[in-house]
C-alpha positions in Angstrom: 13.1 1.3 9.8 10.7 -0.1 12.4 10.9 3.1 14.5 7.1 3.3 14.8 6.9 5.8 17.7 9.2 8.2 15.8 7.1 7.7 12.6 3.9 8.6 14.5 5.5 11.8 15.8 6.9 12.7 12.4 3.6 12.1 10.5 1.7 14.1 13.0 4.2 16.9 12.9 3.6 17.2 9.1 0.0 17.9 9.7 -1.3 14.6 8.2 -4.5 13.0 9.4 -3.6 9.3 9.4 -0.9 6.7 9.3 -0.3 3.2 7.9 1.4 1.0 10.4 3.3 -2.2 9.5 2.9 -5.7 11.0 6.0 -5.3 13.3 3.8 -3.2 15.6 1.7 -6.3 16.3 4.6 -8.0 17.9 5.2 -5.1 20.3 1.6 -4.1 21.0 -0.5 -7.2 20.5 -1.1 -7.6 24.3 -1.5 -3.8 24.8 -3.3 -2.4 21.8 -4.8 0.3 24.0 -1.4 1.8 24.5 -0.8 2.1 20.7 -4.3 3.4 20.3 -3.7 6.1 22.9 -0.5 7.0 21.2 -2.3 7.5 17.9 -5.0 9.5 19.6 -2.4 11.7 21.4 -1.0 12.7 18.0 -4.5 13.0 16.4 -3.9 10.3 13.9 -6.3 7.7 12.5 -5.1 4.2 11.4 -5.5 4.6 7.7 -4.2 1.1 6.8 -2.3 -1.8 8.4 0.3 -3.8 6.5 -0.8 -7.4 7.3 1.8 -9.2 5.3 1.7 -11.9 2.6 -0.8 -14.4 1.2 1.4 -16.8 -0.7 0.2 -19.6 -3.0 2.0 -22.4 -1.1 -0.9 -24.6 0.2 1.1 -25.6 3.2 1.0 -22.0 4.4 -2.7 -21.3 3.9 -4.0 -22.0 7.4 -1.1 -20.3 9.2 -1.5 -17.2 6.9 -5.2 -17.1 7.6 -4.7 -17.1 11.3 -2.1 -14.4 11.1 -4.3 -12.1 9.1 -7.3 -12.7 11.4 -5.1 -11.8 14.4 -4.1 -8.7 12.6 -7.7 -7.8 11.8 -8.7 -8.1 15.5 -5.7 -5.9 16.3 -6.8 -3.3 13.7 -10.3 -3.2 15.2 -8.8 -2.6 18.7 -6.9 0.3 17.3 -9.9 1.9 15.7 -9.0 0.9 12.1 -10.9 -1.0 9.5 -8.6 -2.3 6.8 -5.6 -4.6 6.2 -3.3 -4.7 3.3 -2.2 -8.0 1.7 0.9 -8.6 -0.5 2.8 -11.8 -1.5 6.2 -13.2 -2.2 5.0 -15.9 -4.6 6.4 -14.5 -7.9 8.4 -17.2 -9.7 12.1 -16.3 -10.1 12.6 -17.6 -13.6 9.3 -17.2 -15.4 6.1 -15.2 -15.5 3.3 -16.4 -13.3 0.6 -18.4 -14.9 -3.1 -17.4 -15.1 -3.9 -20.4 -12.9 -1.5 -19.1 -10.2 -3.0 -15.6 -10.3 -6.5 -17.0 -10.0 -5.5 -19.2 -7.1 -4.0 -16.2 -5.4 -7.3 -14.4 -5.9 -9.1 -17.3 -4.3 -6.8 -17.1 -1.3 -7.3 -13.4 -1.0 -11.0 -13.8 -1.1 -10.8 -16.4 1.7 -8.9 -14.0 3.9 -11.2 -11.2 2.9 -14.4 -13.1 3.9 -13.0 -14.0 7.3 -11.8 -10.4 7.9 -15.2 -9.1 6.9 -16.7 -11.1 9.7 -14.7 -9.0 12.1 -15.7 -5.7 10.4 -12.3 -5.3 8.6 -11.8 -4.8 4.8 -9.0 -6.7 3.1 -7.2 -4.9 0.2 -4.8 -6.2 -2.4 -1.6 -4.2 -2.9 0.1 -4.4 -6.3 3.8 -4.6 -6.0 7.0 -5.1 -8.1 8.5 -8.6 -7.9 5.2 -10.1 -6.7 2.2 -11.6 -8.2 0.5 -8.5 -9.7 3.7 -6.8 -11.0 2.2 -5.9 -14.4 -1.2 -4.3 -15.2 -2.3 -7.6 -16.9 -1.5 -9.6 -13.8 -3.3 -7.1 -11.6 -6.4 -7.3 -13.8 -6.5 -11.1 -13.6 -6.3 -10.9 -9.8 -9.0 -8.3 -9.5 -11.2 -10.0 -12.0 -11.1 -13.2 -9.9 -11.4 -11.9 -6.3 -14.8 -11.4 -4.8 -14.8 -7.6 -4.6 -17.3 -7.6 -1.8 -14.4 -8.9 0.4 -11.3 -7.7 -1.4 -10.8 -4.1 -2.6 -7.8 -2.6 -4.4 -4.9 -0.6 -3.0 -3.3 1.1 -6.0 0.4 1.8 -5.5 0.9 4.3 -8.3 4.7 4.0 -8.5 4.8 0.2 -8.5 2.0 0.2 -11.1 3.9 2.6 -13.3 7.2 0.8 -13.0 5.3 -2.4 -13.8 4.3 -1.0 -17.2 1.0 0.6 -16.3 -0.7 4.0 -16.4 -1.9 4.8 -12.8 -4.5 7.3 -14.1 -6.0 4.6 -16.3 -6.0 2.2 -13.4 -7.8 4.7 -11.2 -10.5 5.0 -13.7 -10.7 1.2 -14.4 -10.9 0.2 -10.8 -12.8 3.3 -9.4 -15.6 1.2 -8.0 -13.3 -0.9 -5.9 -10.4 1.5 -5.4 -10.0 1.7 -1.6 -6.6 3.2 -0.9 -3.7 4.7 -2.7 0.1 4.6 -2.1 1.5 7.7 -3.7 5.2 8.2 -4.5 7.2 8.9 -7.6 9.8 6.9 -9.7 13.1 8.0 -11.1 14.3 5.9 -14.0 17.0 4.9 -14.6 18.3 4.7 -11.0 20.8 7.6 -10.5 23.6 5.2 -9.6 22.8 2.7 -12.4 22.4 4.9 -15.4 23.8 2.1 -17.7 20.7 0.0 -17.0 17.6 1.6 -18.5 15.4 -0.7 -16.6 16.8 0.3 -13.2 14.7 2.6 -11.0 14.4 4.3 -7.7 11.3 5.2 -5.7 11.4 8.9 -4.8 9.3 11.6 -3.2 6.5 13.1 -5.2 7.7 15.4 -8.0 11.2 14.0 -7.9 10.8 11.4 -10.7 9.4 10.8 -14.2 5.7 10.0 -13.5 2.9 12.2 -14.9 1.5 13.0 -11.5 -0.7 15.9 -12.6 -2.6 13.6 -14.9 -3.1 11.1 -12.1 -4.3 13.7 -9.5 -6.7 15.2 -12.2 -8.2 11.7 -12.6 -8.7 11.4 -8.9 -10.8 14.6 -9.1 -12.8 13.2 -12.0 -13.7 9.9 -10.3 -14.3 11.7 -7.0 -12.0 9.5 -5.0 -12.6 9.8 -1.3 -10.3 7.1 0.2 -7.0 7.4 2.0 -3.9 8.4 0.0 -0.8 7.2 1.9 2.4 9.1 1.2 4.9 6.3 1.0 8.5 5.5 0.2 9.7 1.9 0.3 13.0 3.2 1.7 14.8 6.6 1.8 16.5 7.2 -1.6 19.7 8.2 0.2 20.9 8.7 3.7 21.5 12.5 3.4 18.0 13.2 4.7 15.6 11.7 7.2 12.4 9.9 6.3 10.5 12.9 7.6 12.4 15.2 5.2 11.5 13.0 2.2 7.9 13.1 3.4 8.1 16.9 3.7 9.0 17.0 0.0 5.9 15.0 -0.9 3.7 17.2 1.3 5.0 20.4 -0.3 4.3 18.9 -3.7 0.8 18.1 -2.7 0.2 21.6 -1.3 1.9 23.6 -4.1 1.2 21.5 -7.2 -2.1 19.6 -6.3 -3.7 22.1 -3.9 -4.2 19.6 -1.1 -4.8 21.3 2.3 -2.8 19.7 5.1 
């Protein structure tokens, strides 16, 4: 909900080691990054990832978008971080995206990635429902056409599963460029829309229908060493706080996966 200072306190209180911040923090702290860096250090948190926003396939936006992401990359460096996450809002409303559109998106991602790399910052592509890269096939076209020296992969396991994919298979397929994870679960159908089998709700780990044990076993097999960000797009309901939903995920990781917090 944009309550970044509260989020930092909550994440630290759960014993976690890092946090992903969103682009709204840039507006508040762009002229005083040292203040935000000090806040992170006070709570013993590293900047695991920064949500830098969209790269859209509208040519008229290309230069403005590039400037935005470069400003974010400089901000990330000032905070002691080293990676920015890229998404998009370019998915057509009435049809599937074409291969040409996906390849063009990959080209734009690479352009941002090259410029971010000049600043010592890694760009990563984040798969997402209702965006270019909703399905496994779309993700693969994008990742086959980016320059993976400059663009790595942030696998959101819940978006990938809801888009028709197997996150464990994706982790193996992209292990050499797998940079970061977003981990959450999916409940399908949505509890309040049970008449629609395609409806869904993102939920805390262990609260949905995904085969999470298979996924975490795969992470061990491929020896994944990157950040795994416990994430919810929004709280499933208002009966609990975001921290309480994160606590459910943390308990799942400790009790079912054996992760030490």
